[in-house]
C-alpha positions in Angstrom: -53.5 -2.5 10.5 -53.7 -3.9 14.1 -51.5 -3.3 16.7 -50.0 -7.0 17.1 -49.7 -6.8 12.7 -48.0 -3.4 13.1 -45.6 -5.2 15.9 -44.7 -8.1 13.3 -43.8 -6.0 10.4 -41.5 -3.9 12.8 -38.0 -4.3 12.7 -36.1 -6.5 15.4 -34.6 -4.4 18.3 -31.5 -6.8 17.6 -31.1 -6.2 14.2 -32.0 -1.9 14.6 -29.1 -2.4 17.9 -26.4 -4.2 15.4 -26.8 -2.1 12.5 -27.1 1.6 14.3 -23.9 1.7 14.8 -22.9 1.1 11.4 -25.1 3.7 10.1 -24.1 6.2 12.6 -20.3 5.8 11.4 -21.5 5.7 7.8 -23.4 9.2 7.9 -20.6 11.6 7.4 -20.8 13.4 4.0 -16.8 12.5 3.3 -17.5 8.5 4.6 -20.4 8.6 2.4 -18.1 10.1 -0.3 -15.8 7.4 0.1 -18.5 4.5 -0.3 -19.9 6.0 -3.4 -16.4 6.4 -4.9 -15.6 2.5 -3.6 -19.1 1.6 -5.0 -19.0 3.0 -8.5 -15.1 1.9 -8.9 -16.4 -1.4 -8.8 -13.7 -2.9 -6.7 -10.6 -1.8 -4.1 -9.0 1.7 -4.7 -5.8 2.7 -3.2 -5.7 5.8 -0.6 -3.9 8.0 -3.7 -7.1 7.2 -5.5 -9.6 7.6 -2.9 -8.4 11.1 -1.6 -8.3 12.4 -5.4 -11.9 11.2 -5.5 -13.0 12.7 -2.5 -11.6 15.8 -3.0 -9.9 16.4 0.5 -6.5 16.1 2.1 -5.0 13.1 2.8 -4.7 13.0 6.7 -8.4 13.3 6.6 -9.5 10.9 3.9 -6.7 8.8 6.0 -8.6 9.3 9.5 -11.9 8.5 7.8 -11.1 5.2 6.2 -9.6 4.2 9.4 -13.4 5.0 11.5 -14.9 3.1 8.3 -12.5 0.1 8.9 -12.8 -0.5 12.4 -16.3 -0.3 11.9 -15.9 -3.4 9.4 -17.6 -1.4 6.5 -14.0 -1.3 4.7 -11.5 -3.9 4.7 -7.8 -2.7 3.7 -4.9 -4.5 2.5 -1.2 -3.8 1.6 0.7 -4.2 -1.4 4.4 -2.7 -0.8 3.7 0.7 0.3 0.2 0.8 -1.1 -3.3 0.8 1.0 -5.7 -0.9 -1.2 -9.6 -0.6 0.5 -12.6 -2.0 -0.2 -16.4 -2.5 0.8 -16.5 -5.5 3.3 -20.1 -4.7 3.8 -22.2 -4.1 1.0 -25.3 -3.8 3.0 -24.1 -0.4 3.8 -24.5 0.6 0.1 -28.2 0.3 0.6 -27.6 3.9 2.1 -26.4 5.0 -1.0 -29.5 3.8 -2.9 -31.4 6.3 0.0 -29.3 8.8 -0.8 -30.0 8.5 -4.3 -33.6 7.9 -4.0 -34.3 11.0 -1.7 -32.0 13.1 -4.2 -35.0 12.5 -7.3 
């Protein structure tokens, strides 16, 4: 492959700059666990359910949820006293696919 052909197949810099913060913010073991849980749960879940699945303290999970929400990876809605989270950017799930593939 020539240098010109290689350059044409590379991901453009604008795309890399756009996704780098998403990857950086998702790349934390607890955040990945939360994303994995929400993916397998098949929809939105409340904070208590996420805390139980993450096997971590509520304060720590809430902090991680806020980071994921601030980055647009998750979205949240309030219903009474419960806050429900769901995956807002399904492209982040490709990271989980890469992890599963690497594990094998």
